[in-house]
PyMOL Python script that loads the backbone (N, CA, C, O; Angstrom):
from pymol import cmd

cmd.read_pdbstr("""\
ATOM      1  N   MET A   1     -30.539  13.406 -25.470  1.00  0.00           N
ATOM      2  CA  MET A   1     -29.235  13.543 -24.112  1.00  0.00           C
ATOM      3  C   MET A   1     -28.361  14.055 -24.806  1.00  0.00           C
ATOM      4  O   MET A   1     -28.574  14.049 -26.019  1.00  0.00           O
ATOM      5  N   ARG A   2     -27.168  14.632 -24.338  1.00  0.00           N
ATOM      6  CA  ARG A   2     -26.267  15.524 -25.037  1.00  0.00           C
ATOM      7  C   ARG A   2     -24.966  14.950 -25.218  1.00  0.00           C
ATOM      8  O   ARG A   2     -24.310  14.304 -24.401  1.00  0.00           O
ATOM      9  N   LYS A   3     -24.682  15.267 -26.388  1.00  0.00           N
ATOM     10  CA  LYS A   3     -23.507  14.034 -26.479  1.00  0.00           C
ATOM     11  C   LYS A   3     -22.082  14.749 -25.901  1.00  0.00           C
ATOM     12  O   LYS A   3     -22.044  15.895 -25.456  1.00  0.00           O
ATOM     13  N   ASN A   4     -20.801  13.746 -26.010  1.00  0.00           N
ATOM     14  CA  ASN A   4     -19.495  14.393 -25.388  1.00  0.00           C
ATOM     15  C   ASN A   4     -19.606  15.155 -23.701  1.00  0.00           C
ATOM     16  O   ASN A   4     -18.659  15.837 -23.308  1.00  0.00           O
ATOM     17  N   ILE A   5     -20.585  14.989 -23.000  1.00  0.00           N
ATOM     18  CA  ILE A   5     -20.509  15.821 -22.021  1.00  0.00           C
ATOM     19  C   ILE A   5     -19.823  14.888 -20.709  1.00  0.00           C
ATOM     20  O   ILE A   5     -19.641  15.436 -19.622  1.00  0.00           O
ATOM     21  N   HIS A   6     -19.511  13.617 -20.899  1.00  0.00           N
ATOM     22  CA  HIS A   6     -19.576  12.292 -20.412  1.00  0.00           C
ATOM     23  C   HIS A   6     -17.461  12.712 -20.528  1.00  0.00           C
ATOM     24  O   HIS A   6     -16.757  12.992 -21.498  1.00  0.00           O
ATOM     25  N   PRO A   7     -17.089  12.524 -18.818  1.00  0.00           N
ATOM     26  CA  PRO A   7     -15.508  12.504 -18.990  1.00  0.00           C
ATOM     27  C   PRO A   7     -14.785  11.191 -19.340  1.00  0.00           C
ATOM     28  O   PRO A   7     -15.313  10.147 -18.958  1.00  0.00           O
ATOM     29  N   ASP A   8     -13.604  11.136 -20.044  1.00  0.00           N
ATOM     30  CA  ASP A   8     -13.480   9.728 -20.333  1.00  0.00           C
ATOM     31  C   ASP A   8     -13.012   9.026 -19.582  1.00  0.00           C
ATOM     32  O   ASP A   8     -12.298   9.587 -18.751  1.00  0.00           O
ATOM     33  N   VAL A   9     -13.152   7.454 -19.463  1.00  0.00           N
ATOM     34  CA  VAL A   9     -12.720   7.024 -18.390  1.00  0.00           C
ATOM     35  C   VAL A   9     -11.955   5.769 -18.650  1.00  0.00           C
ATOM     36  O   VAL A   9     -12.335   4.883 -19.416  1.00  0.00           O
ATOM     37  N   LYS A  10     -10.688   5.754 -17.853  1.00  0.00           N
ATOM     38  CA  LYS A  10     -10.186   4.946 -18.449  1.00  0.00           C
ATOM     39  C   LYS A  10      -9.274   4.045 -16.909  1.00  0.00           C
ATOM     40  O   LYS A  10      -9.330   4.307 -15.708  1.00  0.00           O
ATOM     41  N   THR A  11      -8.574   3.055 -17.599  1.00  0.00           N
ATOM     42  CA  THR A  11      -8.356   1.790 -15.779  1.00  0.00           C
ATOM     43  C   THR A  11      -6.906   2.915 -15.505  1.00  0.00           C
ATOM     44  O   THR A  11      -5.979   3.286 -16.225  1.00  0.00           O
ATOM     45  N   VAL A  12      -7.253   3.143 -14.292  1.00  0.00           N
ATOM     46  CA  VAL A  12      -6.023   4.142 -13.602  1.00  0.00           C
ATOM     47  C   VAL A  12      -5.433   3.017 -12.263  1.00  0.00           C
ATOM     48  O   VAL A  12      -6.197   2.282 -11.637  1.00  0.00           O
ATOM     49  N   LYS A  13      -4.104   3.089 -12.053  1.00  0.00           N
ATOM     50  CA  LYS A  13      -3.337   1.837 -11.354  1.00  0.00           C
ATOM     51  C   LYS A  13      -3.275   2.948  -9.900  1.00  0.00           C
ATOM     52  O   LYS A  13      -2.937   4.131  -9.946  1.00  0.00           O
ATOM     53  N   PHE A  14      -3.721   2.147  -8.603  1.00  0.00           N
ATOM     54  CA  PHE A  14      -3.839   2.480  -7.216  1.00  0.00           C
ATOM     55  C   PHE A  14      -2.973   2.175  -6.566  1.00  0.00           C
ATOM     56  O   PHE A  14      -2.891   0.949  -6.645  1.00  0.00           O
ATOM     57  N   ILE A  15      -1.910   2.721  -5.661  1.00  0.00           N
ATOM     58  CA  ILE A  15      -0.653   2.024  -4.861  1.00  0.00           C
ATOM     59  C   ILE A  15      -1.179   2.834  -3.881  1.00  0.00           C
ATOM     60  O   ILE A  15      -1.832   3.843  -4.149  1.00  0.00           O
ATOM     61  N   CYS A  16      -0.830   2.287  -2.242  1.00  0.00           N
ATOM     62  CA  CYS A  16      -1.094   2.643  -1.223  1.00  0.00           C
ATOM     63  C   CYS A  16       0.601   1.987  -0.825  1.00  0.00           C
ATOM     64  O   CYS A  16       1.431   1.095  -1.005  1.00  0.00           O
ATOM     65  N   SER A  17       0.220   3.398  -0.084  1.00  0.00           N
ATOM     66  CA  SER A  17       1.935   3.233   0.793  1.00  0.00           C
ATOM     67  C   SER A  17       2.439   1.916   1.463  1.00  0.00           C
ATOM     68  O   SER A  17       3.626   1.684   1.693  1.00  0.00           O
ATOM     69  N   CYS A  18       1.058   0.806   1.842  1.00  0.00           N
ATOM     70  CA  CYS A  18       1.513  -0.548   2.564  1.00  0.00           C
ATOM     71  C   CYS A  18       1.853  -1.371   1.183  1.00  0.00           C
ATOM     72  O   CYS A  18       1.900  -2.576   1.433  1.00  0.00           O
ATOM     73  N   GLY A  19       2.034  -1.159   0.185  1.00  0.00           N
ATOM     74  CA  GLY A  19       2.251  -1.990  -0.909  1.00  0.00           C
ATOM     75  C   GLY A  19       1.288  -2.678  -1.852  1.00  0.00           C
ATOM     76  O   GLY A  19       1.570  -3.193  -2.934  1.00  0.00           O
ATOM     77  N   LYS A  20       0.290  -2.614  -1.359  1.00  0.00           N
ATOM     78  CA  LYS A  20      -0.877  -2.876  -2.465  1.00  0.00           C
ATOM     79  C   LYS A  20      -0.607  -2.633  -3.542  1.00  0.00           C
ATOM     80  O   LYS A  20       0.543  -2.195  -3.592  1.00  0.00           O
ATOM     81  N   GLU A  21      -1.192  -2.696  -4.722  1.00  0.00           N
ATOM     82  CA  GLU A  21      -1.306  -2.237  -6.230  1.00  0.00           C
ATOM     83  C   GLU A  21      -2.934  -2.686  -6.472  1.00  0.00           C
ATOM     84  O   GLU A  21      -3.188  -3.805  -6.026  1.00  0.00           O
ATOM     85  N   PHE A  22      -4.101  -1.949  -7.133  1.00  0.00           N
ATOM     86  CA  PHE A  22      -4.917  -2.285  -7.885  1.00  0.00           C
ATOM     87  C   PHE A  22      -5.361  -1.253  -8.583  1.00  0.00           C
ATOM     88  O   PHE A  22      -5.351  -0.063  -8.266  1.00  0.00           O
ATOM     89  N   GLU A  23      -5.985  -2.060 -10.124  1.00  0.00           N
ATOM     90  CA  GLU A  23      -6.380  -1.269 -10.899  1.00  0.00           C
ATOM     91  C   GLU A  23      -8.201  -1.218 -10.983  1.00  0.00           C
ATOM     92  O   GLU A  23      -8.954  -2.188 -10.893  1.00  0.00           O
ATOM     93  N   VAL A  24      -8.664   0.563 -11.226  1.00  0.00           N
ATOM     94  CA  VAL A  24      -9.944   0.536 -11.247  1.00  0.00           C
ATOM     95  C   VAL A  24     -10.467   1.706 -12.175  1.00  0.00           C
ATOM     96  O   VAL A  24      -9.853   2.763 -12.031  1.00  0.00           O
ATOM     97  N   GLU A  25     -11.533   1.704 -13.139  1.00  0.00           N
ATOM     98  CA  GLU A  25     -11.806   2.644 -13.936  1.00  0.00           C
ATOM     99  C   GLU A  25     -12.014   3.851 -13.414  1.00  0.00           C
ATOM    100  O   GLU A  25     -12.777   3.666 -12.465  1.00  0.00           O
ATOM    101  N   SER A  26     -11.695   5.292 -13.527  1.00  0.00           N
ATOM    102  CA  SER A  26     -11.680   5.903 -12.966  1.00  0.00           C
ATOM    103  C   SER A  26     -11.581   7.132 -14.365  1.00  0.00           C
ATOM    104  O   SER A  26     -11.274   6.931 -15.540  1.00  0.00           O
ATOM    105  N   ALA A  27     -12.030   8.585 -13.571  1.00  0.00           N
ATOM    106  CA  ALA A  27     -11.665   9.755 -14.679  1.00  0.00           C
ATOM    107  C   ALA A  27     -10.580  10.799 -14.420  1.00  0.00           C
ATOM    108  O   ALA A  27     -10.246  11.880 -14.904  1.00  0.00           O
ATOM    109  N   VAL A  28     -10.143   9.910 -13.343  1.00  0.00           N
ATOM    110  CA  VAL A  28      -8.615  10.691 -12.917  1.00  0.00           C
ATOM    111  C   VAL A  28      -7.709  10.923 -14.062  1.00  0.00           C
ATOM    112  O   VAL A  28      -7.650   9.988 -14.861  1.00  0.00           O
ATOM    113  N   VAL A  29      -7.157  11.725 -14.256  1.00  0.00           N
ATOM    114  CA  VAL A  29      -6.155  12.528 -15.792  1.00  0.00           C
ATOM    115  C   VAL A  29      -4.895  11.581 -14.996  1.00  0.00           C
ATOM    116  O   VAL A  29      -3.888  11.841 -15.655  1.00  0.00           O
ATOM    117  N   ASP A  30      -4.636  10.936 -14.258  1.00  0.00           N
ATOM    118  CA  ASP A  30      -3.602  10.735 -14.070  1.00  0.00           C
ATOM    119  C   ASP A  30      -3.350   9.181 -14.344  1.00  0.00           C
ATOM    120  O   ASP A  30      -4.339   8.530 -14.007  1.00  0.00           O
ATOM    121  N   ASP A  31      -2.350   8.425 -14.839  1.00  0.00           N
ATOM    122  CA  ASP A  31      -2.736   7.372 -14.724  1.00  0.00           C
ATOM    123  C   ASP A  31      -1.865   6.445 -13.852  1.00  0.00           C
ATOM    124  O   ASP A  31      -1.230   5.529 -14.374  1.00  0.00           O
ATOM    125  N   GLU A  32      -1.841   6.622 -12.842  1.00  0.00           N
ATOM    126  CA  GLU A  32      -1.299   6.186 -11.683  1.00  0.00           C
ATOM    127  C   GLU A  32      -1.649   7.108 -10.058  1.00  0.00           C
ATOM    128  O   GLU A  32      -1.446   8.288  -9.770  1.00  0.00           O
ATOM    129  N   VAL A  33      -1.986   6.461  -9.595  1.00  0.00           N
ATOM    130  CA  VAL A  33      -2.258   7.208  -8.081  1.00  0.00           C
ATOM    131  C   VAL A  33      -1.587   6.676  -7.033  1.00  0.00           C
ATOM    132  O   VAL A  33      -1.475   5.450  -7.050  1.00  0.00           O
ATOM    133  N   ARG A  34      -1.110   7.266  -6.124  1.00  0.00           N
ATOM    134  CA  ARG A  34      -0.757   7.052  -4.539  1.00  0.00           C
ATOM    135  C   ARG A  34      -1.381   7.470  -3.846  1.00  0.00           C
ATOM    136  O   ARG A  34      -1.970   8.549  -3.897  1.00  0.00           O
ATOM    137  N   MET A  35      -1.377   6.576  -2.938  1.00  0.00           N
ATOM    138  CA  MET A  35      -2.409   7.120  -1.311  1.00  0.00           C
ATOM    139  C   MET A  35      -2.156   6.194  -0.468  1.00  0.00           C
ATOM    140  O   MET A  35      -1.844   5.018  -0.657  1.00  0.00           O
ATOM    141  N   GLU A  36      -2.351   6.955   0.754  1.00  0.00           N
ATOM    142  CA  GLU A  36      -1.623   6.787   2.192  1.00  0.00           C
ATOM    143  C   GLU A  36      -1.920   5.224   2.815  1.00  0.00           C
ATOM    144  O   GLU A  36      -1.083   4.485   3.335  1.00  0.00           O
ATOM    145  N   ILE A  37      -3.322   4.962   2.609  1.00  0.00           N
ATOM    146  CA  ILE A  37      -4.180   3.844   3.314  1.00  0.00           C
ATOM    147  C   ILE A  37      -5.365   3.189   2.408  1.00  0.00           C
ATOM    148  O   ILE A  37      -6.225   3.854   1.830  1.00  0.00           O
ATOM    149  N   CYS A  38      -5.267   1.841   2.386  1.00  0.00           N
ATOM    150  CA  CYS A  38      -6.215   1.332   1.638  1.00  0.00           C
ATOM    151  C   CYS A  38      -7.134   0.647   2.703  1.00  0.00           C
ATOM    152  O   CYS A  38      -6.972   0.685   3.922  1.00  0.00           O
ATOM    153  N   SER A  39      -8.067   0.052   2.056  1.00  0.00           N
ATOM    154  CA  SER A  39      -8.822  -1.354   2.998  1.00  0.00           C
ATOM    155  C   SER A  39      -7.820  -2.430   3.778  1.00  0.00           C
ATOM    156  O   SER A  39      -8.109  -2.931   4.865  1.00  0.00           O
ATOM    157  N   ASN A  40      -6.599  -2.702   3.045  1.00  0.00           N
ATOM    158  CA  ASN A  40      -5.787  -3.447   3.119  1.00  0.00           C
ATOM    159  C   ASN A  40      -4.843  -3.018   4.600  1.00  0.00           C
ATOM    160  O   ASN A  40      -4.286  -3.773   5.396  1.00  0.00           O
ATOM    161  N   CYS A  41      -4.928  -1.534   4.585  1.00  0.00           N
ATOM    162  CA  CYS A  41      -3.994  -1.271   6.035  1.00  0.00           C
ATOM    163  C   CYS A  41      -5.032  -0.380   6.845  1.00  0.00           C
ATOM    164  O   CYS A  41      -4.660   0.071   7.929  1.00  0.00           O
ATOM    165  N   HIS A  42      -6.140  -0.140   6.445  1.00  0.00           N
ATOM    166  CA  HIS A  42      -7.208   0.438   7.616  1.00  0.00           C
ATOM    167  C   HIS A  42      -7.270  -0.194   8.677  1.00  0.00           C
ATOM    168  O   HIS A  42      -7.543  -1.394   8.703  1.00  0.00           O
ATOM    169  N   PRO A  43      -6.982   0.637   9.910  1.00  0.00           N
ATOM    170  CA  PRO A  43      -7.709   0.057  10.763  1.00  0.00           C
ATOM    171  C   PRO A  43      -9.184  -0.632  11.030  1.00  0.00           C
ATOM    172  O   PRO A  43      -9.486  -1.746  11.458  1.00  0.00           O
ATOM    173  N   PHE A  44      -9.807   0.251  10.693  1.00  0.00           N
ATOM    174  CA  PHE A  44     -11.667  -0.421  10.462  1.00  0.00           C
ATOM    175  C   PHE A  44     -11.512  -1.752  10.197  1.00  0.00           C
ATOM    176  O   PHE A  44     -11.639  -2.562  11.115  1.00  0.00           O
ATOM    177  N   TYR A  45     -11.151  -2.253   8.622  1.00  0.00           N
ATOM    178  CA  TYR A  45     -10.911  -3.298   8.240  1.00  0.00           C
ATOM    179  C   TYR A  45      -9.463  -4.591   8.733  1.00  0.00           C
ATOM    180  O   TYR A  45      -9.397  -5.811   8.579  1.00  0.00           O
ATOM    181  N   THR A  46      -8.824  -3.930   9.137  1.00  0.00           N
ATOM    182  CA  THR A  46      -7.889  -5.101   9.578  1.00  0.00           C
ATOM    183  C   THR A  46      -8.471  -5.464  11.050  1.00  0.00           C
ATOM    184  O   THR A  46      -8.507  -6.662  11.330  1.00  0.00           O
ATOM    185  N   GLY A  47      -8.953  -4.480  12.061  1.00  0.00           N
ATOM    186  CA  GLY A  47      -9.071  -4.758  13.426  1.00  0.00           C
ATOM    187  C   GLY A  47      -8.722  -4.439  14.532  1.00  0.00           C
ATOM    188  O   GLY A  47      -9.224  -4.578  15.647  1.00  0.00           O
ATOM    189  N   GLU A  48      -7.213  -3.697  13.913  1.00  0.00           N
ATOM    190  CA  GLU A  48      -5.815  -3.021  14.780  1.00  0.00           C
ATOM    191  C   GLU A  48      -6.624  -1.868  15.263  1.00  0.00           C
ATOM    192  O   GLU A  48      -7.450  -1.178  14.665  1.00  0.00           O
ATOM    193  N   GLU A  49      -6.085  -1.814  16.772  1.00  0.00           N
ATOM    194  CA  GLU A  49      -6.418  -0.324  16.804  1.00  0.00           C
ATOM    195  C   GLU A  49      -5.411   0.713  16.712  1.00  0.00           C
ATOM    196  O   GLU A  49      -4.260   0.279  16.767  1.00  0.00           O
ATOM    197  N   ARG A  50      -5.505   1.681  16.615  1.00  0.00           N
ATOM    198  CA  ARG A  50      -3.592   2.838  16.428  1.00  0.00           C
ATOM    199  C   ARG A  50      -4.374   3.849  16.545  1.00  0.00           C
ATOM    200  O   ARG A  50      -5.452   4.132  16.022  1.00  0.00           O
ATOM    201  N   ILE A  51      -3.385   4.615  17.656  1.00  0.00           N
ATOM    202  CA  ILE A  51      -3.486   5.850  18.302  1.00  0.00           C
ATOM    203  C   ILE A  51      -2.726   6.792  17.922  1.00  0.00           C
ATOM    204  O   ILE A  51      -1.764   7.126  18.613  1.00  0.00           O
ATOM    205  N   LEU A  52      -2.908   7.161  17.202  1.00  0.00           N
ATOM    206  CA  LEU A  52      -1.694   8.587  16.905  1.00  0.00           C
ATOM    207  C   LEU A  52      -1.685   9.740  17.807  1.00  0.00           C
ATOM    208  O   LEU A  52      -2.623  10.527  17.676  1.00  0.00           O
ATOM    209  N   LYS A  53      -0.921   9.954  18.578  1.00  0.00           N
ATOM    210  CA  LYS A  53      -0.660  11.076  19.267  1.00  0.00           C
ATOM    211  C   LYS A  53       0.347  12.211  18.809  1.00  0.00           C
ATOM    212  O   LYS A  53       1.576  12.250  18.738  1.00  0.00           O
ATOM    213  N   THR A  54      -0.562  13.029  18.557  1.00  0.00           N
ATOM    214  CA  THR A  54      -0.268  13.966  17.757  1.00  0.00           C
ATOM    215  C   THR A  54      -1.079  15.125  17.861  1.00  0.00           C
ATOM    216  O   THR A  54      -2.292  15.038  17.671  1.00  0.00           O
ATOM    217  N   GLY A  55      -0.312  16.641  18.258  1.00  0.00           N
ATOM    218  CA  GLY A  55      -1.270  17.583  17.951  1.00  0.00           C
ATOM    219  C   GLY A  55      -1.969  17.868  19.185  1.00  0.00           C
ATOM    220  O   GLY A  55      -1.355  18.219  20.192  1.00  0.00           O
ATOM    221  N   ALA A  56      -3.550  17.698  19.145  1.00  0.00           N
ATOM    222  CA  ALA A  56      -4.601  18.059  19.952  1.00  0.00           C
ATOM    223  C   ALA A  56      -4.684  16.802  20.880  1.00  0.00           C
ATOM    224  O   ALA A  56      -4.777  16.801  22.108  1.00  0.00           O
ATOM    225  N   VAL A  57      -4.631  15.772  20.060  1.00  0.00           N
ATOM    226  CA  VAL A  57      -4.771  14.363  20.657  1.00  0.00           C
ATOM    227  C   VAL A  57      -3.767  14.221  21.933  1.00  0.00           C
ATOM    228  O   VAL A  57      -4.169  13.940  23.062  1.00  0.00           O
ATOM    229  N   ASP A  58      -2.286  14.474  21.566  1.00  0.00           N
ATOM    230  CA  ASP A  58      -1.118  14.360  22.898  1.00  0.00           C
ATOM    231  C   ASP A  58      -1.329  15.368  24.084  1.00  0.00           C
ATOM    232  O   ASP A  58      -0.829  15.141  25.186  1.00  0.00           O
ATOM    233  N   LYS A  59      -2.271  16.770  23.765  1.00  0.00           N
ATOM    234  CA  LYS A  59      -3.162  18.046  24.503  1.00  0.00           C
ATOM    235  C   LYS A  59      -3.865  17.478  25.584  1.00  0.00           C
ATOM    236  O   LYS A  59      -3.763  17.620  26.803  1.00  0.00           O
ATOM    237  N   PHE A  60      -5.079  16.366  24.396  1.00  0.00           N
ATOM    238  CA  PHE A  60      -5.967  15.748  25.410  1.00  0.00           C
ATOM    239  C   PHE A  60      -5.570  14.604  26.549  1.00  0.00           C
ATOM    240  O   PHE A  60      -6.052  14.441  27.670  1.00  0.00           O
ATOM    241  N   TYR A  61      -4.461  13.830  25.825  1.00  0.00           N
ATOM    242  CA  TYR A  61      -3.880  13.026  26.610  1.00  0.00           C
ATOM    243  C   TYR A  61      -3.089  13.348  28.077  1.00  0.00           C
ATOM    244  O   TYR A  61      -3.101  12.736  29.145  1.00  0.00           O
ATOM    245  N   ALA A  62      -2.381  14.616  27.635  1.00  0.00           N
ATOM    246  CA  ALA A  62      -1.708  15.263  28.992  1.00  0.00           C
ATOM    247  C   ALA A  62      -3.016  15.965  30.002  1.00  0.00           C
ATOM    248  O   ALA A  62      -2.801  16.079  31.209  1.00  0.00           O
ATOM    249  N   ARG A  63      -4.041  16.309  29.554  1.00  0.00           N
ATOM    250  CA  ARG A  63      -5.225  16.910  30.522  1.00  0.00           C
ATOM    251  C   ARG A  63      -5.411  15.505  30.908  1.00  0.00           C
ATOM    252  O   ARG A  63      -5.061  15.255  32.061  1.00  0.00           O
ATOM    253  N   MET A  64      -5.764  14.769  30.387  1.00  0.00           N
ATOM    254  CA  MET A  64      -6.367  12.919  30.869  1.00  0.00           C
ATOM    255  C   MET A  64      -5.340  12.902  31.915  1.00  0.00           C
ATOM    256  O   MET A  64      -5.913  12.394  32.878  1.00  0.00           O
ATOM    257  N   GLU A  65      -4.015  13.206  32.287  1.00  0.00           N
ATOM    258  CA  GLU A  65      -3.192  12.362  33.334  1.00  0.00           C
ATOM    259  C   GLU A  65      -2.927  13.371  34.122  1.00  0.00           C
ATOM    260  O   GLU A  65      -2.623  12.968  35.245  1.00  0.00           O
ATOM    261  N   LYS A  66      -2.909  14.705  33.999  1.00  0.00           N
ATOM    262  CA  LYS A  66      -3.035  15.853  34.946  1.00  0.00           C
ATOM    263  C   LYS A  66      -4.430  15.092  35.595  1.00  0.00           C
ATOM    264  O   LYS A  66      -4.264  14.555  36.690  1.00  0.00           O
ATOM    265  N   SER A  67      -5.429  15.038  35.144  1.00  0.00           N
ATOM    266  CA  SER A  67      -6.717  15.357  35.895  1.00  0.00           C
ATOM    267  C   SER A  67      -6.827  13.894  36.982  1.00  0.00           C
ATOM    268  O   SER A  67      -7.614  13.753  37.918  1.00  0.00           O
ATOM    269  N   LYS A  68      -5.828  12.966  36.527  1.00  0.00           N
ATOM    270  CA  LYS A  68      -5.911  11.430  37.123  1.00  0.00           C
ATOM    271  C   LYS A  68      -4.835  11.644  38.317  1.00  0.00           C
ATOM    272  O   LYS A  68      -4.855  10.821  39.232  1.00  0.00           O
ATOM    273  N   LYS A  69      -3.861  12.746  38.358  1.00  0.00           N
ATOM    274  CA  LYS A  69      -2.757  12.577  39.374  1.00  0.00           C
ATOM    275  C   LYS A  69      -3.782  13.898  40.254  1.00  0.00           C
ATOM    276  O   LYS A  69      -3.572  13.835  41.465  1.00  0.00           O
ATOM    277  N   LEU A  70      -4.510  14.703  39.977  1.00  0.00           N
ATOM    278  CA  LEU A  70      -4.999  15.810  40.876  1.00  0.00           C
ATOM    279  C   LEU A  70      -6.078  14.759  41.600  1.00  0.00           C
ATOM    280  O   LEU A  70      -6.339  14.848  42.799  1.00  0.00           O
ATOM    281  N   LYS A  71      -6.649  13.793  40.760  1.00  0.00           N
ATOM    282  CA  LYS A  71      -7.750  12.847  41.904  1.00  0.00           C
ATOM    283  C   LYS A  71      -7.080  12.313  42.658  1.00  0.00           C
ATOM    284  O   LYS A  71      -7.418  12.267  43.841  1.00  0.00           O
ATOM    285  N   LYS A  72      -5.974  11.767  42.235  1.00  0.00           N
ATOM    286  CA  LYS A  72      -5.091  11.001  43.729  1.00  0.00           C
ATOM    287  C   LYS A  72      -4.947  11.755  44.776  1.00  0.00           C
ATOM    288  O   LYS A  72      -4.382  11.317  45.779  1.00  0.00           O
TER     289      LYS A  72
END
""", "prot")
cmd.dss("prot")
cmd.show_as("cartoon", "prot")
cmd.util.cbc("prot")
cmd.orient("prot")
C-alpha cells in the first residue's frame, strides 16, 4: 500500500445558522465550517412544512391562482 496518499484528518467545528454546534472529524482544511441548515432545523427532521415562495415557485403559485379564477 502506498504511503502518504491520504489527507490529514482533524476535528472540525461545524456551526449551523440555527445556533447548533458540533464537532466532526474531517479532511476539510478549515478549523470551522458554517452552514445554513442541519438536522436540528431541517424540515425533514423537524416535521415542519416550509414553503419558500421565491422565483419560479412564485410564478407557479401565480399561475395556479390565475387558473383557479378562470375555472370559476
